[in-house]
Structure formats: C-alpha cells, structure tokens
N, C-alpha and C positions, 0 to 999 in steps of 0.2 A: 860207810854209807853216805854221810853228809857231804863229803868232799865231791862226790859225783854230781851233786846238785848245786853246790856252791862254787865250784871251780869255774874259771872262765873257759870258754871253748864252745864247741858245737857237738850236737849229738850225732853219732855215726852208727849205722846199723851194720852188723856183720855176723857171719857164720864161721866158727872156728873148727869145724870138723867136716871135711869134704873128701870123698873118694872119686877117683877117675879111672880111666882105662890103664893108668900106670899101676893099678893093683886090681881090685875087684869091682870097680865102678863101671857103669854102662856108658858114661859119656867122657869125652876127652876134656883135658883142662880148659881148652879154648871154649868148648861148649858150655862147661860149667860157668865160666866167667860171663859169657853172654847171657845165660839164664838168670844168674843172680843180679847182673846189672839191670836187666829188664824188669826185675821185681823190685828195684829201688834200693838194693843193698849198696853200701859204701865200701865194704871190704870183705875179703874171703880168704880163708886159710885152707891150703891143701894138706891133707893128712893121709896120704896113701900108706898102705901097710908096708913097712920096712923099706920105703923109698921116698926120698925127698923130692917132691914135685915142685918145679918152677914153671911159671907161665908169664908171658908178656902182660904188662898192665894195659888193659884196654878200657880205660875209664873207670876201673875198679882197683882199689888198693889190694894187691895180692901178697899174702904172707906164706912163705914156704914152711913146710913142716912134714911130719910123718907120724904114724902110729905103730907102736910095737906091742906085741903080746909077750908077756913074761910069765913063766910058770915057776912058782916057788913051792915045791912040794905039791900039795893039793890045791894051792891057791893060785888063781889066774888073774893077773893084772893086765889091763890095756892102758898104755901110757901114750898120751898125745904130747908131742914135742913140737912147739911152735918156734919158728925163727932159728932153725938149725941149718948148718951149711950142707951143701951138696956132698954126698958121700958119708955123712954122719950115720952111725949105727950103734945100736946096743945089741947084746946077745940075749936070746930067749931064756937062757938059764941064769941071767944076771939078777942078783937080788934087787928088789925094787928101789931101795935107797941108793944103791950104787948107780942104777940107771938114771934116777932123778939127778944125782950129782953130776953125771956125765952130761945130761941135757943142760944143766945150768952152767957147767964149765965151758960149754960150747956157745954160751950166750943165749940159750933158749929158755922157753917158758914151759914148765911141765904141768899137765893136768891129768888127773885120774879119770878115765873114761868110764861111762855107764856102770857104776859100782853095783847097782841092783842087779842088772843083767849078768854081771861077772860073779855074783854071789859073794861079794866082799862084805865083811863085817867090820864093826868098829875096831876090833883087835887087829884086823888086817891093815888098817889105815892109820891108826892113831899115833904110831911112832914114826911115820914118814915125815921127814923134814925137807922143806924147800919146795913143796908143791904149791902152785898158785891156788889150786882148789880142785873141786870135783864137778863133774857134770850132774847137775840136779835135774836136768831134763834132756833126754836124748830122743829125738823125733823118730828116728829109724827103729829104735828099740820099742818105743811106745806103739808104733804102728805094727810092729812084728809080733811082740809077745806081751805087750801091756806093762812092761817093767821099765818104762822110760823115766819115771819120776823117782828121784832119790833124795827127797827133802828130809826124810827121817835119818838117813845116813849123815846128811849135813848137820842136822841138829845134834846127833850123837857126838860128832867130832867137836862141834862148837861147845857143847856142854863140858867137854874135858879141858877146855881152854885153848884148843887149836884155833888158829886164826886162818881160816880158809875161805875162799870166795866160791860162789855158786854160778855155774855156767849153764846156759841153755844152748843146745846145738842141734843141727840136723843129723850129722853122721850119714849123709846121703850117699846111697849107692845106685839107686835106680830112678823111678819116676815118682812114686807115691810118698817118698820120704824126704822131700825138699820143702823149704820155706815154712817150716813148722816150729823151729826153735832158734833164737838168736840172742845176741846181746846188744844193748845200746850203750855205746862208749862215749864219755865226755872227753873230747880231745881238742887241743888247741889247733892242731894242724891235721890235714887229711893226708897223712903219710904213714908208712908202716912203723917207723920208729916211735912216732907220737902215739899211735894206737896201742902199740905193745907196752909203752910206758904207762899208759892209762890202765891197761889190763893188769899189769903188775901192781899198780897202786890201788886197784879196786874201784876205779872211777867208772863204773858201769852198773847197769842192772840187767837182769835176764828176763826174757819174755817169750810167751807163746801166743801173744795177742794183745793184752792190755798195755796201756801207756802209763808210766809213773811220771807225773809232771813235776812234782816237787816234794822234797822232804825237808822239814825245818825243825829245829830244836829251839824252844824258848824256855829256858830254865829247865824244869823237869818234865816239860810237855813236848812230846814228839808228834808232829803232825804230817800227814801225807795227803797229797792231792793226786788224783788219777783220772783216767777216762772212766766212763760209766761201767760200774762193776756190780756184781751181786753180793760180794762179801769182801771184807778187809780183815786180815789177821795180823796181829802183832805177836810174834813167836819168840819164846825165850826158854830158859831152863825149866825143866819139869813142868809144874802146874802154872808157872808164871806166863802171863800173856793176856790177850784180849781178842774176842771175836765180835765183829759187827756184821749184821746181815740186813740187806735191804728188804723192806716190806714187799709183799706180793705186788707185782706190777710197777715197782719203782726201782731205782738204782742208787748206788752210793758214788759220791765223787770225792769224799774226804773223810778222814777219821783222825782221832787223837788218842794218845796213850800216855799215861803217867809213868815216868821212868823211876827206877830205884836201883842203886848199885848192886843190890843183892841178886838182881836178875842176871848179871854177868854179861849178857849180850841181848840185843833185840834185833830181829830182822822183820821185814814187812812183806806180806804176801797179799796180792789182790787177785780176785778171780771173777770172771764175768759169768753170765748166765749160760754160756756154752761150755764152761769148764776150762776155758783158757786162762792162764795165770801169768803173773809177773812177780819177780822177787828182787828185792833190794839185797845188797850185801849187808852183813851185820854191822850194827853200831855196838862197839865194845864199851862196857860200863865199868870195868874193873881191870 
C-alpha cells in the first residue's frame, strides 16, 4: 500500500481487461486504443478469449494478453494473463495452478477474473500460488448482472494470510461497459515493462471514480487523503476496522486509523455519494 504513494514516479491510468473483434468484442483493437486514448488513459491491456492480441502503440502503452476459461469439475475459473507471447495458450481442462504456473513461466502476470460472477468461493482460490490478485471490480459484470464487486472475496483471501492485490477493470465487450473500472499505477516510466513491474509490486490503487491522493503511516497512525467522498472505510480481519461517514450535505477528504499488529492487514476503501469507490492494496501488519 504505502510504496504506491511513497515511490518516485508518475500516476498512470489503465484498464487491464479489454476485448476486441479478435474474440467477442464489438470493436477492433485500433478502435479500442483510440477510444481509451481519447478518455485520457495511459495504458491498455488486450485480453481476448484464448487469443493474444497485439496492436500498434498509438500514443497509448499497449500490453498484450488473453483470457482463458478453465473448468475444473464444477468450478469455472477465468484467468487473465498479461504480457504473454503470441501463440501462448493454456488448455480448458488444465488445473488452475498449472495454468497460473504456465503464465508466470512465460513471463506473464496472472489475475483471477470476476470471482463473484464465476461463483468462486474462498476454497476455490485460497490454495492458488503465484496470482497477482483478483478483480475486485468488473464493470461489464456490474452492468450486466450486478455481481461486479468482489471485495468480500478479497477480504476472505487476505484473512487467510494470502497476499493478493485488488484490480478494477472494464472487461469491455460492447458500448456500455467501458471506462468504469481502472487502476492508477505509480510508474517511473511510461512503458509496458515499468507499468507491469509496478503492477507486480502492488504500486497501484483501483478505482471506479474517486482519487486517492496520499496514504501515510506515522507510527501506529495510518492516514489517507482523497477526493471528496461520502465515506472512508479501513477494512481488516473480522470485526477490526473503522467506518467514517460524512454528515449530510458534507464530504470527507481525509481520515485516520490506529494500527495494531493483531489486525493482520488493513486496506482502505473510499466511496463517493454516487456509490463509486476506490481501493488501496493492503498494508500487511504481521
């Protein structure tokens, strides 16, 4: 958590889950690049189903990738693989751990897509090693069936001691599922290698709207500053944590929380009056 706000570099905005006409998307890779560039994004990852899409860099950092569906008995995983080479593939019947291992061996970054939509439980995910994290917000799923938020899945994993990051993505296919979920990455350079290194190190926060401006730790006090929001939550194991809510007609811009090693981890969630949220990655306390 803290490194994202303390490390040198610039904040870069990007979407890590994008579909095109190379699978079941409505728009070509070039059209997607143009659209995200117009919206002020700095980077974009293509994740067509079972196909590694590449596209010229037209003023936007483009990251190749793909998404695979894996069926293990009655359990269905969707695995996003970033920065994998052309022709890379995994098989639908491959165990999830083996698929993650293949992605990492190819130099890629593995993320569990839309766990709530997929019906995944803690038992389905807690033994997976090597995943960067899970999608805690998926805009397409939210717009489609209302199961886009998976923050409880995230807390369940964190409570077991798993160190996983939380990603917000679009998973865009058509028109109404774009520009709703993104990550803000602290990167020294505006290139794919630097962005991916920051992602793997957790130097980012996820958002659907609010800005998290700073997070600082002074002794046992954790302080966050953000854009105008309606509530700020410090979330931890079980009953540990804190909720602050703005009085009617007012907003919050900052909050503090007293840390204790028994909390295990703390992550911060801010939410505005329209229900849009932003999430830091966890600060681990033990």
